[in-house]
Short mmCIF file of the C-alpha atoms (twelve columns), coordinates in Angstrom:
data_MODEL
# 
_entry.id   MODEL 
# 
loop_
_atom_site.group_PDB 
_atom_site.id 
_atom_site.type_symbol 
_atom_site.label_atom_id 
_atom_site.label_alt_id 
_atom_site.label_comp_id 
_atom_site.label_asym_id 
_atom_site.label_seq_id 
_atom_site.Cartn_x 
_atom_site.Cartn_y 
_atom_site.Cartn_z 
_atom_site.pdbx_PDB_model_num 
ATOM 1   C CA . MET A 1   157.795 56.113  73.127  1 
ATOM 2   C CA . THR A 2   159.391 53.592  70.943  1 
ATOM 3   C CA . LEU A 3   158.694 52.218  67.349  1 
ATOM 4   C CA . ALA A 4   159.230 48.514  66.305  1 
ATOM 5   C CA . ASP A 5   161.224 48.722  63.105  1 
ATOM 6   C CA . GLY A 6   162.810 45.552  61.665  1 
ATOM 7   C CA . GLY A 7   162.963 43.863  65.030  1 
ATOM 8   C CA . HIS A 8   164.544 46.855  66.879  1 
ATOM 9   C CA . ASN A 9   163.116 49.342  69.056  1 
ATOM 10  C CA . VAL A 10  163.975 52.673  67.947  1 
ATOM 11  C CA . PRO A 11  163.174 55.804  70.143  1 
ATOM 12  C CA . ALA A 12  160.772 58.097  68.372  1 
ATOM 13  C CA . PHE A 13  162.094 61.674  68.645  1 
ATOM 14  C CA . PRO A 14  160.099 63.964  66.361  1 
ATOM 15  C CA . GLY A 15  162.229 66.054  64.360  1 
ATOM 16  C CA . ARG A 16  165.412 63.965  64.617  1 
ATOM 17  C CA . ARG A 17  166.518 61.025  62.466  1 
ATOM 18  C CA . PRO A 18  166.870 57.729  64.543  1 
ATOM 19  C CA . ARG A 19  170.472 56.519  65.059  1 
ATOM 20  C CA . LEU A 20  170.318 52.823  63.467  1 
ATOM 21  C CA . SER A 21  172.952 50.235  64.486  1 
ATOM 22  C CA . GLY A 22  174.846 48.530  62.021  1 
ATOM 23  C CA . ALA A 23  175.956 49.897  58.369  1 
ATOM 24  C CA . ARG A 24  174.038 52.807  56.865  1 
ATOM 25  C CA . GLY A 25  170.682 51.302  55.455  1 
ATOM 26  C CA . CYS A 26  171.338 48.086  57.019  1 
ATOM 27  C CA . GLY A 27  170.172 46.472  60.406  1 
ATOM 28  C CA . ALA A 28  172.125 44.093  62.555  1 
ATOM 29  C CA . ASP A 29  170.897 41.096  60.245  1 
ATOM 30  C CA . GLY A 30  171.447 42.705  56.743  1 
ATOM 31  C CA . PRO A 31  169.395 45.134  54.773  1 
ATOM 32  C CA . ARG A 32  166.222 46.321  55.846  1 
ATOM 33  C CA . PRO A 33  163.059 46.133  53.870  1 
ATOM 34  C CA . LYS A 34  161.479 49.398  53.221  1 
ATOM 35  C CA . PRO A 35  158.698 50.044  55.859  1 
ATOM 36  C CA . PRO A 36  155.138 50.424  54.375  1 
ATOM 37  C CA . GLY A 37  153.986 54.165  54.384  1 
ATOM 38  C CA . ARG A 38  157.644 55.537  54.723  1 
ATOM 39  C CA . GLY A 39  160.215 56.824  52.324  1 
ATOM 40  C CA . THR A 40  163.843 55.872  52.054  1 
ATOM 41  C CA . SER A 41  166.933 57.863  52.061  1 
ATOM 42  C CA . LYS A 42  170.035 57.018  50.006  1 
ATOM 43  C CA . ASP A 43  172.422 58.150  52.737  1 
ATOM 44  C CA . TYR A 44  170.613 57.718  55.969  1 
ATOM 45  C CA . GLY A 45  168.285 54.760  55.547  1 
ATOM 46  C CA . PRO A 46  164.460 54.716  56.465  1 
ATOM 47  C CA . THR A 47  163.138 58.120  56.978  1 
ATOM 48  C CA . TRP A 48  160.165 59.067  59.194  1 
ATOM 49  C CA . PRO A 49  156.846 60.137  57.903  1 
ATOM 50  C CA . THR A 50  156.728 63.772  57.134  1 
ATOM 51  C CA . ALA A 51  154.034 64.318  59.880  1 
ATOM 52  C CA . ALA A 52  156.251 63.193  62.584  1 
ATOM 53  C CA . LEU A 53  159.117 65.291  61.529  1 
ATOM 54  C CA . GLU A 54  157.278 68.622  61.236  1 
ATOM 55  C CA . ALA A 55  157.604 70.944  64.183  1 
ATOM 56  C CA . PRO A 56  154.456 71.882  66.006  1 
ATOM 57  C CA . LYS A 57  152.486 74.865  64.697  1 
ATOM 58  C CA . LYS A 58  152.534 77.845  67.028  1 
ATOM 59  C CA . ARG A 59  149.136 79.120  68.165  1 
ATOM 60  C CA . GLY A 60  149.446 83.032  68.057  1 
ATOM 61  C CA . ASN A 61  146.969 85.364  69.509  1 
ATOM 62  C CA . PRO A 62  143.737 84.566  68.076  1 
ATOM 63  C CA . TYR A 63  143.048 88.366  67.900  1 
ATOM 64  C CA . SER A 64  146.157 89.466  66.319  1 
ATOM 65  C CA . THR A 65  144.758 89.315  62.731  1 
ATOM 66  C CA . ARG A 66  141.435 90.999  63.584  1 
ATOM 67  C CA . ILE A 67  140.784 94.101  61.352  1 
ATOM 68  C CA . MET A 68  139.106 96.982  62.981  1 
ATOM 69  C CA . ASP A 69  135.941 98.357  60.982  1 
ATOM 70  C CA . ILE A 70  136.840 101.837 60.066  1 
ATOM 71  C CA . SER A 71  134.117 104.015 58.301  1 
ATOM 72  C CA . VAL A 72  135.374 107.359 56.742  1 
ATOM 73  C CA . LYS A 73  132.515 109.865 55.578  1 
ATOM 74  C CA . GLY A 74  132.021 113.388 54.779  1 
ATOM 75  C CA . LYS A 75  129.405 115.850 55.306  1 
ATOM 76  C CA . ASN A 76  128.396 117.903 52.125  1 
ATOM 77  C CA . LEU A 77  132.220 116.924 50.772  1 
ATOM 78  C CA . ASP A 78  133.599 114.229 48.787  1 
ATOM 79  C CA . VAL A 79  136.471 112.077 50.562  1 
ATOM 80  C CA . GLY A 80  139.186 110.778 48.100  1 
ATOM 81  C CA . GLU A 81  140.677 107.285 48.247  1 
ATOM 82  C CA . ALA A 82  144.083 108.715 49.236  1 
ATOM 83  C CA . LEU A 83  142.476 110.359 52.417  1 
ATOM 84  C CA . ARG A 84  140.535 107.211 53.358  1 
ATOM 85  C CA . GLY A 85  143.631 104.996 52.978  1 
ATOM 86  C CA . HIS A 86  145.820 107.389 55.319  1 
ATOM 87  C CA . VAL A 87  142.753 107.268 57.719  1 
ATOM 88  C CA . ARG A 88  142.446 103.707 57.891  1 
ATOM 89  C CA . ASP A 89  146.245 102.724 58.087  1 
ATOM 90  C CA . THR A 90  146.942 105.678 60.862  1 
ATOM 91  C CA . LEU A 91  143.968 105.150 62.980  1 
ATOM 92  C CA . GLY A 92  144.330 101.292 62.973  1 
ATOM 93  C CA . ASN A 93  147.890 101.420 64.094  1 
ATOM 94  C CA . ALA A 94  147.226 103.898 66.703  1 
ATOM 95  C CA . VAL A 95  144.326 102.101 68.313  1 
ATOM 96  C CA . GLY A 96  145.995 98.766  67.933  1 
ATOM 97  C CA . LYS A 97  148.615 99.735  70.328  1 
ATOM 98  C CA . TYR A 98  146.130 99.790  73.349  1 
ATOM 99  C CA . PHE A 99  143.108 97.630  72.181  1 
ATOM 100 C CA . MET A 100 143.839 94.325  70.125  1 
ATOM 101 C CA . ARG A 101 139.892 93.704  69.788  1 
ATOM 102 C CA . ALA A 102 138.843 97.278  68.794  1 
ATOM 103 C CA . ILE A 103 135.167 96.890  67.414  1 
ATOM 104 C CA . ASP A 104 134.943 99.818  65.082  1 
ATOM 105 C CA . ALA A 105 135.856 103.310 64.313  1 
ATOM 106 C CA . ASN A 106 133.773 106.321 62.694  1 
ATOM 107 C CA . VAL A 107 135.708 109.387 61.220  1 
ATOM 108 C CA . VAL A 108 133.478 112.169 60.071  1 
ATOM 109 C CA . PHE A 109 134.920 115.069 57.645  1 
ATOM 110 C CA . SER A 110 132.801 118.273 57.675  1 
ATOM 111 C CA . ARG A 111 133.303 121.925 56.744  1 
ATOM 112 C CA . GLN A 112 133.180 124.622 59.567  1 
ATOM 113 C CA . GLY A 113 133.382 127.973 57.424  1 
ATOM 114 C CA . HIS A 114 136.536 128.013 55.676  1 
ATOM 115 C CA . ARG A 115 138.179 125.430 57.769  1 
ATOM 116 C CA . LEU A 116 137.898 121.573 57.866  1 
ATOM 117 C CA . ARG A 117 136.796 119.549 60.939  1 
ATOM 118 C CA . ALA A 118 137.585 115.935 61.502  1 
ATOM 119 C CA . ASP A 119 135.728 113.897 64.445  1 
ATOM 120 C CA . ILE A 120 136.945 110.406 65.422  1 
ATOM 121 C CA . SER A 121 134.883 107.996 67.563  1 
ATOM 122 C CA . VAL A 122 136.175 104.603 68.531  1 
ATOM 123 C CA . HIS A 123 134.500 101.793 70.239  1 
ATOM 124 C CA . PRO A 124 137.397 99.749  71.608  1 
ATOM 125 C CA . GLY A 125 135.645 96.850  72.853  1 
ATOM 126 C CA . PRO A 126 134.794 96.974  76.594  1 
ATOM 127 C CA . ARG A 127 131.051 97.584  76.795  1 
ATOM 128 C CA . GLY A 128 130.080 101.235 76.960  1 
ATOM 129 C CA . LEU A 129 133.707 102.748 76.325  1 
ATOM 130 C CA . VAL A 130 133.972 105.155 73.884  1 
ATOM 131 C CA . VAL A 131 137.072 107.356 72.756  1 
ATOM 132 C CA . GLN A 132 136.321 110.621 70.804  1 
ATOM 133 C CA . GLY A 133 138.243 113.566 69.570  1 
ATOM 134 C CA . GLY A 134 138.011 116.399 67.115  1 
ATOM 135 C CA . SER A 135 140.301 118.905 65.428  1 
ATOM 136 C CA . GLU A 136 139.959 121.755 63.003  1 
ATOM 137 C CA . SER A 137 142.494 123.033 60.219  1 
ATOM 138 C CA . ALA A 138 142.507 124.467 56.754  1 
ATOM 139 C CA . ASP A 139 143.695 120.871 55.517  1 
ATOM 140 C CA . ALA A 140 141.718 117.612 55.792  1 
ATOM 141 C CA . TYR A 141 144.796 115.586 56.669  1 
ATOM 142 C CA . ALA A 142 146.008 118.123 59.323  1 
ATOM 143 C CA . ALA A 143 142.558 118.175 60.814  1 
ATOM 144 C CA . PHE A 144 142.518 114.421 61.111  1 
ATOM 145 C CA . ASP A 145 146.089 114.018 62.346  1 
ATOM 146 C CA . GLY A 146 145.197 116.781 65.055  1 
ATOM 147 C CA . ALA A 147 141.933 114.673 66.298  1 
ATOM 148 C CA . LEU A 148 144.072 111.506 66.241  1 
ATOM 149 C CA . GLU A 149 146.782 113.108 68.391  1 
ATOM 150 C CA . ARG A 150 144.069 114.105 70.965  1 
ATOM 151 C CA . ILE A 151 142.797 110.636 71.167  1 
ATOM 152 C CA . SER A 152 146.435 108.886 71.447  1 
ATOM 153 C CA . LYS A 153 147.208 111.544 73.932  1 
ATOM 154 C CA . GLN A 154 144.322 110.438 76.176  1 
ATOM 155 C CA . LEU A 155 145.127 106.658 75.638  1 
ATOM 156 C CA . ARG A 156 148.575 107.198 76.603  1 
ATOM 157 C CA . ARG A 157 147.404 108.898 79.785  1 
ATOM 158 C CA . TYR A 158 145.016 106.117 80.763  1 
ATOM 159 C CA . LYS A 159 147.115 103.352 79.553  1 
ATOM 160 C CA . ARG A 160 147.565 101.729 82.937  1 
ATOM 161 C CA . ARG A 161 144.238 102.245 83.946  1 
ATOM 162 C CA . LEU A 162 142.644 100.828 80.835  1 
ATOM 163 C CA . ASN A 163 144.659 97.718  81.438  1 
ATOM 164 C CA . ASP A 164 143.120 97.337  84.666  1 
ATOM 165 C CA . HIS A 165 139.614 98.270  83.392  1 
ATOM 166 C CA . GLN A 166 139.640 95.428  81.166  1 
ATOM 167 C CA . LYS A 167 140.714 93.173  83.849  1 
ATOM 168 C CA . HIS A 168 137.244 93.797  85.404  1 
ATOM 169 C CA . LYS A 169 134.947 92.813  82.521  1 
ATOM 170 C CA . GLY A 170 132.589 91.165  84.838  1 
ATOM 171 C CA . ARG A 171 131.897 94.405  86.782  1 
ATOM 172 C CA . ALA A 172 131.631 96.444  83.721  1 
ATOM 173 C CA . ALA A 173 129.086 94.105  82.230  1 
ATOM 174 C CA . ASP A 174 126.802 94.941  85.526  1 
ATOM 175 C CA . VAL A 175 124.665 97.739  83.907  1 
ATOM 176 C CA . LEU A 176 121.232 99.227  84.463  1 
ATOM 177 C CA . PRO A 177 119.051 99.629  81.334  1 
ATOM 178 C CA . ALA A 178 117.853 103.246 81.059  1 
ATOM 179 C CA . LEU A 179 116.233 105.652 78.543  1 
ATOM 180 C CA . GLN A 180 117.928 108.779 77.339  1 
ATOM 181 C CA . TYR A 181 115.552 111.635 76.099  1 
ATOM 182 C CA . VAL A 182 116.353 114.594 74.025  1 
ATOM 183 C CA . ILE A 183 114.114 117.537 75.193  1 
ATOM 184 C CA . ARG A 184 113.445 120.706 73.024  1 
ATOM 185 C CA . PRO A 185 114.605 123.845 74.750  1 
ATOM 186 C CA . GLU A 186 111.973 126.732 75.447  1 
ATOM 187 C CA . ARG A 187 112.208 129.662 73.009  1 
ATOM 188 C CA . ASP A 188 113.258 132.808 74.466  1 
ATOM 189 C CA . GLU A 189 110.211 134.780 73.575  1 
ATOM 190 C CA . GLU A 190 107.943 132.237 74.788  1 
ATOM 191 C CA . GLU A 191 106.445 132.587 78.308  1 
ATOM 192 C CA . VAL A 192 106.617 129.289 80.012  1 
ATOM 193 C CA . ALA A 193 103.422 128.030 81.787  1 
ATOM 194 C CA . ASP A 194 103.439 126.690 85.421  1 
ATOM 195 C CA . ASP A 195 101.883 123.236 84.356  1 
ATOM 196 C CA . SER A 196 103.769 123.111 81.053  1 
ATOM 197 C CA . GLN A 197 105.648 119.851 80.152  1 
ATOM 198 C CA . PRO A 198 108.803 119.726 78.241  1 
ATOM 199 C CA . THR A 199 108.538 118.461 74.587  1 
ATOM 200 C CA . ILE A 200 110.383 115.454 74.088  1 
ATOM 201 C CA . VAL A 201 112.262 115.419 70.591  1 
ATOM 202 C CA . ALA A 202 113.794 111.717 70.768  1 
ATOM 203 C CA . GLU A 203 113.995 108.873 72.880  1 
ATOM 204 C CA . MET A 204 117.078 106.337 72.589  1 
ATOM 205 C CA . PRO A 205 117.979 103.239 74.908  1 
ATOM 206 C CA . ASP A 206 121.029 103.655 77.373  1 
ATOM 207 C CA . HIS A 207 122.828 101.903 80.200  1 
ATOM 208 C CA . ILE A 208 124.067 103.006 83.342  1 
ATOM 209 C CA . HIS A 209 127.344 101.214 83.981  1 
ATOM 210 C CA . THR A 210 128.804 100.167 87.332  1 
ATOM 211 C CA . LEU A 211 132.130 101.992 87.822  1 
ATOM 212 C CA . THR A 212 134.637 103.547 90.173  1 
ATOM 213 C CA . VAL A 213 134.940 107.358 90.353  1 
ATOM 214 C CA . GLY A 214 138.237 107.159 88.631  1 
ATOM 215 C CA . GLU A 215 136.739 104.855 86.001  1 
ATOM 216 C CA . ALA A 216 133.843 107.431 85.365  1 
ATOM 217 C CA . VAL A 217 136.080 110.323 84.887  1 
ATOM 218 C CA . MET A 218 138.315 108.255 82.572  1 
ATOM 219 C CA . ARG A 219 135.261 107.547 80.379  1 
ATOM 220 C CA . MET A 220 134.174 111.095 80.434  1 
ATOM 221 C CA . ASP A 221 137.464 112.227 79.339  1 
ATOM 222 C CA . LEU A 222 138.041 109.641 76.465  1 
ATOM 223 C CA . ALA A 223 134.390 110.369 75.220  1 
ATOM 224 C CA . ASP A 224 135.009 113.938 75.544  1 
ATOM 225 C CA . LEU A 225 131.505 114.312 77.530  1 
ATOM 226 C CA . PRO A 226 130.394 117.092 79.844  1 
ATOM 227 C CA . VAL A 227 128.786 114.433 82.401  1 
ATOM 228 C CA . VAL A 228 128.598 110.810 83.092  1 
ATOM 229 C CA . MET A 229 126.138 109.152 85.289  1 
ATOM 230 C CA . PHE A 230 127.190 105.697 86.765  1 
ATOM 231 C CA . ARG A 231 126.665 103.389 89.533  1 
ATOM 232 C CA . ASP A 232 129.256 103.398 92.071  1 
ATOM 233 C CA . ALA A 233 131.170 100.198 92.489  1 
ATOM 234 C CA . ALA A 234 131.756 100.653 96.207  1 
ATOM 235 C CA . SER A 235 128.177 101.763 97.464  1 
ATOM 236 C CA . GLY A 236 125.908 100.762 94.546  1 
ATOM 237 C CA . ARG A 237 124.310 104.251 94.564  1 
ATOM 238 C CA . LEU A 238 123.627 106.269 91.395  1 
ATOM 239 C CA . ASN A 239 126.560 108.977 91.267  1 
ATOM 240 C CA . VAL A 240 127.484 111.637 88.600  1 
ATOM 241 C CA . VAL A 241 130.755 113.285 87.543  1 
ATOM 242 C CA . TYR A 242 130.788 116.508 85.445  1 
ATOM 243 C CA . ARG A 243 133.007 119.149 83.983  1 
ATOM 244 C CA . ARG A 244 132.978 122.375 86.166  1 
ATOM 245 C CA . ASN A 245 133.301 125.786 84.565  1 
ATOM 246 C CA . ASP A 246 136.485 126.389 86.680  1 
ATOM 247 C CA . GLY A 247 138.134 123.339 84.922  1 
ATOM 248 C CA . ASN A 248 137.951 121.031 87.838  1 
ATOM 249 C CA . ILE A 249 135.750 117.703 87.818  1 
ATOM 250 C CA . GLY A 250 132.536 117.852 89.952  1 
ATOM 251 C CA . TRP A 251 131.222 114.580 91.689  1 
ATOM 252 C CA . ILE A 252 127.786 114.164 93.200  1 
ATOM 253 C CA . ASP A 253 127.146 111.348 95.468  1 
ATOM 254 C CA . PRO A 254 123.799 110.949 97.563  1 
ATOM 255 C CA . SER A 255 124.701 110.829 101.153 1 
ATOM 256 C CA . GLU A 256 123.478 107.631 102.794 1 
ATOM 257 C CA . GLY A 257 123.509 109.249 106.275 1 
ATOM 258 C CA . ASP A 258 120.855 111.956 105.058 1 
ATOM 259 C CA . ASN A 259 118.612 109.278 103.412 1 
ATOM 260 C CA . LYS A 260 118.500 107.496 106.685 1 
ATOM 261 C CA . LYS A 261 117.866 110.874 108.533 1 
ATOM 262 C CA . ASN A 262 114.997 111.522 106.356 1 
ATOM 263 C CA . GLU A 263 113.817 108.079 106.796 1 
ATOM 264 C CA . LYS A 264 113.561 108.350 110.514 1 
ATOM 265 C CA . ALA A 265 111.787 111.767 110.251 1 
ATOM 266 C CA . LYS A 266 109.466 110.501 108.012 1 
ATOM 267 C CA . ASN A 267 108.645 107.389 110.590 1 
ATOM 268 C CA . LYS A 268 108.329 109.863 113.451 1 
ATOM 269 C CA . GLY A 269 105.838 112.161 111.600 1 
ATOM 270 C CA . GLN A 270 103.714 109.037 110.887 1 
# 
């Protein structure tokens, strides 16, 4: 690209001053008039418009300045501003190492007898993924630091799997709508009738996500849950992973072969 300047074709190199023929400030045929809309330089002749000399602005990560919404509350106790500031700064930095688009986090302090307990719950972004951890101590700061260390340890453990998990957002968005119920337990002194129905205390919407078995175990560990129901990404069947009393992880997968046998037996009976 060239610009016509005083009868000469001058190459337009943004960020460089053009090399002019003849004496400084003069063209081959004598002094050049001041171009409209341009400044002049005593030593170097006509100068380029400021906009042409500016370096192009770099477009950084659009989510790098996103601030996670962190809620800090206390159950039957007051949380001071110093503790709130410590929680927000420390938790934001810890989660930001793994999730640049973390949505929100909740930190709740409560009393457990003579000790203080801190519970952390983070929604890092991928739908349905929750990271939770808790800890107790005689000091509120120590309780929070213990809960944060537990969360950080889990995030470090699943770092690679989390990166792969975020690449399959389309599959993670494939969910089944469901309802979750809270049932009141029967009292020990009550005799349960044969036709009695459980009493529903609460009802809330829920979702069953499409995951691999490994992803389901990861979600169960990160959320510190006893059980997770999911739709297997390979077979499409509803599966369950759960914590066993012996410390291992249990996995329930309905057998497709048994279902076919049951269907054949039913058809023969008809």
